[in-house]
PLY file of the C-alpha trace (Angstrom):
ply
format ascii 1.0
element vertex 453
property float x
property float y
property float z
element edge 452
property int vertex1
property int vertex2
end_header
76.68 70.53 30.80
80.31 70.79 29.75
81.59 67.87 27.74
85.11 66.61 28.34
86.12 67.50 24.76
85.48 71.14 25.62
82.28 71.56 23.62
79.20 72.98 25.29
76.02 70.91 25.04
72.71 70.47 26.81
72.78 67.83 29.51
71.54 64.53 28.09
70.10 61.38 29.62
72.18 58.22 29.80
70.21 55.02 29.21
71.31 51.40 29.56
69.35 48.28 28.71
69.61 45.97 31.72
69.24 42.45 30.29
67.92 39.76 32.61
67.00 36.36 31.13
63.42 36.73 29.97
62.87 40.09 31.69
62.85 41.61 35.16
59.43 40.61 36.44
59.74 37.30 38.28
56.87 35.86 36.21
58.18 37.17 32.87
58.89 33.70 31.54
55.24 32.72 32.05
53.82 35.71 30.17
52.32 34.80 26.78
54.43 37.45 25.03
57.73 36.00 26.27
59.97 33.46 24.58
61.49 31.25 27.33
62.67 28.76 24.72
65.16 31.41 23.48
66.86 32.22 26.79
70.01 30.29 25.81
69.98 31.47 22.19
72.77 33.98 21.56
70.87 35.45 18.62
68.12 36.51 21.04
70.63 38.64 22.95
72.24 39.93 19.76
68.82 41.12 18.62
68.32 42.94 21.91
71.75 44.59 21.72
71.22 45.67 18.11
67.78 47.03 19.03
69.25 49.07 21.88
72.02 50.32 19.61
69.47 51.35 16.98
67.96 53.78 19.51
71.43 54.96 20.63
71.43 53.55 24.16
74.69 54.04 26.04
75.10 50.38 26.92
73.70 46.95 27.60
74.27 45.59 31.08
74.49 41.95 32.19
74.11 41.08 35.87
75.96 38.05 37.19
76.61 36.08 40.36
78.84 33.10 41.16
76.07 30.87 42.58
72.74 29.42 41.52
69.79 31.31 42.93
67.81 29.37 45.53
64.57 30.16 43.72
65.37 29.03 40.16
62.60 26.43 40.59
60.03 29.14 39.85
61.79 31.83 37.82
64.40 32.28 35.07
67.17 33.16 37.50
70.11 31.25 36.05
73.26 33.20 35.12
75.16 33.41 31.85
78.88 34.13 32.13
79.00 37.71 30.83
82.43 37.89 29.14
81.61 35.10 26.70
78.15 36.51 26.04
79.27 40.14 25.64
82.09 39.11 23.34
79.46 37.61 21.07
77.45 40.84 21.28
80.56 42.89 20.48
80.84 41.24 17.09
77.16 41.95 16.34
77.25 45.67 17.24
79.47 48.71 16.62
78.80 51.46 19.15
76.82 50.34 22.19
78.65 49.85 25.50
79.02 46.36 27.01
78.85 46.28 30.82
79.64 43.06 32.71
79.25 42.28 36.39
82.27 40.71 38.09
82.94 40.06 41.77
85.96 41.30 43.69
85.29 38.63 46.33
85.29 35.60 44.03
87.74 36.66 41.31
91.49 37.11 41.08
92.63 40.53 39.86
95.12 39.37 37.23
92.65 37.08 35.46
89.87 39.66 35.68
92.13 42.39 34.30
92.92 40.18 31.30
89.26 39.38 30.64
88.20 43.03 30.65
91.23 44.14 28.64
90.37 41.53 26.02
86.72 42.66 25.91
87.76 46.30 25.56
90.14 45.49 22.70
87.61 43.20 21.00
84.88 45.85 21.16
87.20 48.78 20.28
86.63 50.49 23.62
83.12 49.61 24.79
83.72 47.64 28.01
82.37 48.57 31.43
82.81 46.75 34.74
79.93 46.56 37.20
81.92 46.06 40.40
80.22 43.96 43.08
81.38 42.29 46.27
78.69 39.54 46.03
75.92 39.36 48.58
74.95 35.69 48.08
76.36 33.61 50.97
75.91 30.35 49.05
78.73 31.44 46.72
81.33 30.60 49.38
80.95 26.86 48.93
81.69 27.17 45.22
85.15 28.53 45.97
86.28 26.26 48.78
85.39 28.67 51.59
83.71 27.62 54.81
81.83 30.91 55.13
80.97 33.97 53.06
83.15 36.94 54.06
81.28 39.59 56.06
80.21 42.87 54.46
83.07 45.01 55.78
85.71 42.42 54.86
84.36 42.17 51.31
84.73 45.91 50.86
88.25 45.89 52.32
89.27 43.36 49.69
87.39 45.31 47.01
89.35 48.49 47.68
92.66 46.65 47.40
91.38 44.75 44.35
90.53 48.00 42.53
93.93 49.50 43.25
95.62 46.36 41.90
93.48 46.05 38.76
93.85 49.74 37.97
97.63 49.47 38.10
97.56 46.31 35.98
95.59 48.12 33.26
98.04 51.01 33.54
101.12 48.78 33.49
101.47 49.23 29.73
101.80 52.91 28.88
100.04 54.02 25.71
103.34 54.30 23.83
104.64 50.89 24.92
103.37 49.06 21.84
105.64 50.24 19.03
105.47 47.58 16.26
108.14 49.34 14.19
108.93 46.95 11.37
111.89 48.99 10.12
113.77 49.04 13.43
112.59 45.65 14.64
111.30 47.14 17.93
107.96 45.62 18.82
107.49 46.95 22.38
109.28 49.59 24.44
109.90 47.57 27.59
110.88 50.74 29.48
107.18 51.61 29.29
105.93 48.25 30.59
105.94 48.11 34.38
105.58 45.46 37.10
103.28 46.60 39.86
104.91 44.56 42.67
101.84 44.70 44.90
101.84 43.07 48.30
98.87 43.81 50.52
96.73 42.24 53.23
94.57 40.36 50.72
96.48 40.22 47.44
99.96 39.68 46.04
100.37 40.51 42.35
103.65 41.14 40.54
102.51 42.21 37.05
102.75 43.62 34.50
99.66 42.64 32.57
100.39 40.56 29.48
98.00 42.64 27.35
98.69 46.14 25.93
96.73 49.13 27.20
93.16 49.16 25.96
91.31 51.70 23.77
89.61 53.26 26.83
92.76 53.08 28.96
90.67 50.96 31.28
86.99 49.93 31.30
84.40 52.27 32.78
84.07 51.63 36.51
80.45 50.98 37.45
79.32 50.18 41.00
76.04 48.86 42.34
76.04 49.10 46.16
74.25 51.81 48.15
75.17 50.86 51.72
77.52 53.11 53.71
80.50 51.03 52.58
79.14 51.02 49.04
78.76 54.81 48.95
82.28 55.37 50.22
83.58 52.92 47.62
81.60 54.60 44.83
82.84 58.06 45.80
86.43 56.84 45.45
86.21 54.68 42.32
82.88 54.66 40.48
82.25 56.50 37.23
78.64 55.31 37.09
76.49 54.06 39.97
73.59 51.66 39.48
71.12 52.16 42.32
67.53 51.44 43.41
65.11 54.02 44.85
61.36 54.08 45.24
60.70 57.80 45.74
61.97 61.00 44.18
63.06 62.23 47.62
65.17 59.14 48.30
66.69 59.44 44.84
67.55 63.10 45.42
69.14 62.35 48.79
71.31 59.60 47.32
72.27 61.71 44.31
73.32 64.68 46.43
75.21 62.48 48.89
77.24 60.68 46.19
78.10 63.90 44.37
79.18 65.52 47.64
81.33 62.54 48.62
83.01 62.49 45.20
83.78 66.22 45.43
85.22 65.72 48.91
87.70 63.26 47.38
88.77 65.87 44.82
86.79 64.30 41.98
84.53 66.05 39.47
80.98 65.20 40.60
79.86 65.24 36.95
82.24 62.31 36.43
80.09 60.11 38.69
76.84 59.29 36.90
73.86 58.19 39.01
71.68 55.69 37.13
68.67 54.29 39.04
66.73 51.30 37.75
63.28 51.76 36.23
60.95 48.96 35.11
58.10 50.33 32.97
54.74 48.74 32.17
53.51 50.75 29.20
50.01 50.93 27.74
48.06 53.18 25.40
46.15 54.34 28.50
47.05 54.33 32.17
44.31 51.79 32.83
45.76 49.49 30.18
49.24 49.76 31.71
47.90 49.02 35.20
45.98 46.03 33.86
49.17 44.72 32.25
50.99 45.09 35.57
48.18 43.19 37.33
48.34 40.47 34.67
52.01 39.88 35.46
51.41 39.90 39.21
48.66 37.31 38.81
51.29 34.97 37.32
53.55 35.12 40.39
53.95 32.08 42.62
53.89 32.66 46.39
56.51 29.96 47.03
59.03 31.96 45.01
58.08 35.36 46.39
58.10 34.31 50.05
61.49 32.67 49.61
62.85 35.91 48.14
61.43 37.88 51.06
63.03 35.50 53.53
66.42 35.80 51.83
66.39 39.60 51.93
64.61 40.33 55.23
65.24 37.15 57.21
61.53 36.71 57.97
59.87 33.41 57.02
56.17 33.82 56.25
53.53 31.36 54.98
50.90 31.56 52.21
48.25 31.86 54.92
49.71 35.26 55.88
49.60 36.80 52.39
46.67 39.12 53.06
47.83 40.25 56.49
50.22 43.12 57.26
53.96 42.61 56.96
55.14 41.91 60.54
57.59 44.78 60.92
58.33 43.78 64.50
59.95 40.53 63.30
62.45 42.27 61.01
65.85 42.74 62.65
67.69 45.76 61.29
71.08 45.07 62.83
73.75 42.64 61.79
75.07 41.61 58.41
71.70 41.51 56.61
70.78 45.03 57.73
73.85 46.44 55.94
72.42 45.55 52.54
71.14 48.39 50.37
68.23 46.31 49.02
67.21 45.49 52.63
66.94 49.23 53.30
64.88 49.85 50.15
62.35 47.17 51.11
62.25 48.26 54.75
61.43 51.75 53.49
58.46 50.43 51.51
57.15 48.60 54.58
57.49 51.58 56.92
56.18 54.12 54.41
53.22 52.19 52.97
52.32 49.50 55.54
51.47 46.98 52.79
50.02 43.53 53.16
52.44 40.69 52.51
50.86 40.12 49.08
51.14 43.80 48.16
54.80 43.84 49.13
55.50 40.68 47.15
53.90 42.23 44.09
56.04 45.33 44.53
59.19 43.20 44.62
58.07 40.92 41.79
58.49 43.69 39.23
62.18 44.46 39.69
63.44 43.27 43.09
63.26 46.68 44.76
63.89 48.88 41.72
61.21 51.37 40.78
58.27 49.99 38.79
56.10 52.45 36.88
52.88 51.83 34.94
51.46 54.35 32.52
51.31 55.71 29.01
54.53 56.48 27.11
54.07 60.16 28.00
53.64 59.36 31.70
56.77 57.18 31.73
58.71 59.92 29.95
57.36 62.46 32.45
58.71 60.45 35.38
62.11 60.00 33.74
62.27 63.72 33.04
61.17 64.62 36.58
63.99 62.60 38.17
66.52 63.78 35.60
65.74 67.49 35.98
65.30 67.49 39.75
68.60 66.12 41.01
67.76 62.42 41.32
69.34 60.84 38.23
71.76 61.36 35.36
69.94 58.62 33.46
68.45 55.19 34.02
68.96 51.49 33.75
65.89 50.46 31.77
64.66 47.11 33.13
61.92 45.75 30.83
59.38 43.58 32.68
59.60 41.03 29.86
61.65 40.61 26.69
61.66 41.44 23.96
58.29 43.19 23.86
58.79 45.17 27.05
61.83 46.83 25.54
60.35 47.20 22.07
57.53 49.39 23.34
59.97 51.56 25.32
62.18 51.98 22.26
59.26 52.68 19.93
57.13 54.88 22.18
59.17 56.46 25.00
62.52 57.18 23.33
60.95 59.40 20.62
59.24 61.49 23.33
62.53 61.94 25.19
64.17 63.01 21.93
61.42 65.50 21.09
61.96 67.03 24.52
65.69 67.36 23.82
66.61 64.96 26.61
68.23 62.12 24.67
70.60 61.85 21.74
69.45 61.13 18.20
72.83 59.75 17.15
76.10 58.66 18.71
78.85 61.29 18.78
81.60 58.91 19.92
82.66 55.31 19.61
83.50 54.19 23.17
81.47 53.77 26.34
83.52 56.58 27.86
82.47 58.78 24.94
78.80 57.97 25.49
79.05 58.72 29.21
81.07 61.91 28.65
84.00 60.55 30.66
87.68 61.28 30.03
90.17 58.62 29.02
92.53 58.26 32.02
96.28 58.33 31.59
98.41 55.51 32.90
99.60 56.00 36.46
103.07 55.11 35.14
103.18 57.90 32.59
106.05 60.22 33.44
103.95 63.39 33.14
100.79 63.40 35.24
99.41 60.44 37.12
96.45 58.22 37.66
93.06 59.37 38.81
93.13 57.15 41.87
0 1
1 2
2 3
3 4
4 5
5 6
6 7
7 8
8 9
9 10
10 11
11 12
12 13
13 14
14 15
15 16
16 17
17 18
18 19
19 20
20 21
21 22
22 23
23 24
24 25
25 26
26 27
27 28
28 29
29 30
30 31
31 32
32 33
33 34
34 35
35 36
36 37
37 38
38 39
39 40
40 41
41 42
42 43
43 44
44 45
45 46
46 47
47 48
48 49
49 50
50 51
51 52
52 53
53 54
54 55
55 56
56 57
57 58
58 59
59 60
60 61
61 62
62 63
63 64
64 65
65 66
66 67
67 68
68 69
69 70
70 71
71 72
72 73
73 74
74 75
75 76
76 77
77 78
78 79
79 80
80 81
81 82
82 83
83 84
84 85
85 86
86 87
87 88
88 89
89 90
90 91
91 92
92 93
93 94
94 95
95 96
96 97
97 98
98 99
99 100
100 101
101 102
102 103
103 104
104 105
105 106
106 107
107 108
108 109
109 110
110 111
111 112
112 113
113 114
114 115
115 116
116 117
117 118
118 119
119 120
120 121
121 122
122 123
123 124
124 125
125 126
126 127
127 128
128 129
129 130
130 131
131 132
132 133
133 134
134 135
135 136
136 137
137 138
138 139
139 140
140 141
141 142
142 143
143 144
144 145
145 146
146 147
147 148
148 149
149 150
150 151
151 152
152 153
153 154
154 155
155 156
156 157
157 158
158 159
159 160
160 161
161 162
162 163
163 164
164 165
165 166
166 167
167 168
168 169
169 170
170 171
171 172
172 173
173 174
174 175
175 176
176 177
177 178
178 179
179 180
180 181
181 182
182 183
183 184
184 185
185 186
186 187
187 188
188 189
189 190
190 191
191 192
192 193
193 194
194 195
195 196
196 197
197 198
198 199
199 200
200 201
201 202
202 203
203 204
204 205
205 206
206 207
207 208
208 209
209 210
210 211
211 212
212 213
213 214
214 215
215 216
216 217
217 218
218 219
219 220
220 221
221 222
222 223
223 224
224 225
225 226
226 227
227 228
228 229
229 230
230 231
231 232
232 233
233 234
234 235
235 236
236 237
237 238
238 239
239 240
240 241
241 242
242 243
243 244
244 245
245 246
246 247
247 248
248 249
249 250
250 251
251 252
252 253
253 254
254 255
255 256
256 257
257 258
258 259
259 260
260 261
261 262
262 263
263 264
264 265
265 266
266 267
267 268
268 269
269 270
270 271
271 272
272 273
273 274
274 275
275 276
276 277
277 278
278 279
279 280
280 281
281 282
282 283
283 284
284 285
285 286
286 287
287 288
288 289
289 290
290 291
291 292
292 293
293 294
294 295
295 296
296 297
297 298
298 299
299 300
300 301
301 302
302 303
303 304
304 305
305 306
306 307
307 308
308 309
309 310
310 311
311 312
312 313
313 314
314 315
315 316
316 317
317 318
318 319
319 320
320 321
321 322
322 323
323 324
324 325
325 326
326 327
327 328
328 329
329 330
330 331
331 332
332 333
333 334
334 335
335 336
336 337
337 338
338 339
339 340
340 341
341 342
342 343
343 344
344 345
345 346
346 347
347 348
348 349
349 350
350 351
351 352
352 353
353 354
354 355
355 356
356 357
357 358
358 359
359 360
360 361
361 362
362 363
363 364
364 365
365 366
366 367
367 368
368 369
369 370
370 371
371 372
372 373
373 374
374 375
375 376
376 377
377 378
378 379
379 380
380 381
381 382
382 383
383 384
384 385
385 386
386 387
387 388
388 389
389 390
390 391
391 392
392 393
393 394
394 395
395 396
396 397
397 398
398 399
399 400
400 401
401 402
402 403
403 404
404 405
405 406
406 407
407 408
408 409
409 410
410 411
411 412
412 413
413 414
414 415
415 416
416 417
417 418
418 419
419 420
420 421
421 422
422 423
423 424
424 425
425 426
426 427
427 428
428 429
429 430
430 431
431 432
432 433
433 434
434 435
435 436
436 437
437 438
438 439
439 440
440 441
441 442
442 443
443 444
444 445
445 446
446 447
447 448
448 449
449 450
450 451
451 452
């Protein structure tokens, strides 16, 4: 792999810690090794971030959504506003990246640009934006809308939103902040630019009221794998969070995204593909499988069936748990069928023909992301297989429970990856862009050169 600073180095894994309150298994909060009483304790999250930094992870990632999950009755599915939380983590860490989810459907670009600029300054260049269009229809009522915008309309707004936010972050050139005490010139206003945007969805004058950030702009991360999502990622994303169950599906997605990015004139190596992986780790494979079964035994059918109904649109009863999933009742057209997670789950049903209970247990682990159970060596083997066979540039590590599920990965799997030469032993840069091997973009307003987009 060729690094952007010109130095040659062996291609290395990129690893993020995906933090979900309590862990990613839906029954994590019920597991005896969890600490549900700490889920609103900022020191709990600071400990996790410092632990991930100690093993040189690229970043920590917070998911978010602008509505309360329907199934919070049975699982720790509340949301913490990520800018406040990550700002607190920034002051407790020095190197690790800080990636926040924010919606283009239910945000305004000027306010969002300010929030991310502030986080990037506060953290000295460690901010990343997980760009989502929001799939939860119940969010509409929280913002005075009668109905949730349809899939295609959300992506139309997202494209315009990204163009606007990019220009806002570029509206201060790097040399605009002068602070020359001798001359009395604080800012070169010739290098601060309004953007004067008027489009079908947005009107924003600019400029931003915050100087350009250490990274130029946060790393653009994207999490949709639908057709619209892939086209969006090929144009904007610098890292793509995705969910795949099989190596073949992962390879197909990887090759498709890299090809689409190249077709847009982008360097395919500048678009990192990072699937989710949720590992149950034991000293033997049997021990790991038993741990997985222990978690699944803690699930509650009321929760799981409600989740299945939300994603697939099929309402089943507890009496049907041990029968086959009724594929004939699942409608693949319409708005729901456009969802990437819908397609992942449909693939499981068509490939494996599970019972309803078996499918619910598959989804309980990580909501459609890949769940693996094995020894540290077996988990490392699977990571290496995907990494070296064109399916991943790294992974979002999704511990089934916290903090123990991450502790064992850090203690047992990371050293194996390092011994195999697949993962760094120390940071070589200070920003999230440095960790990801991404260049710092120039302002689109700079006289020489232009923006990437």
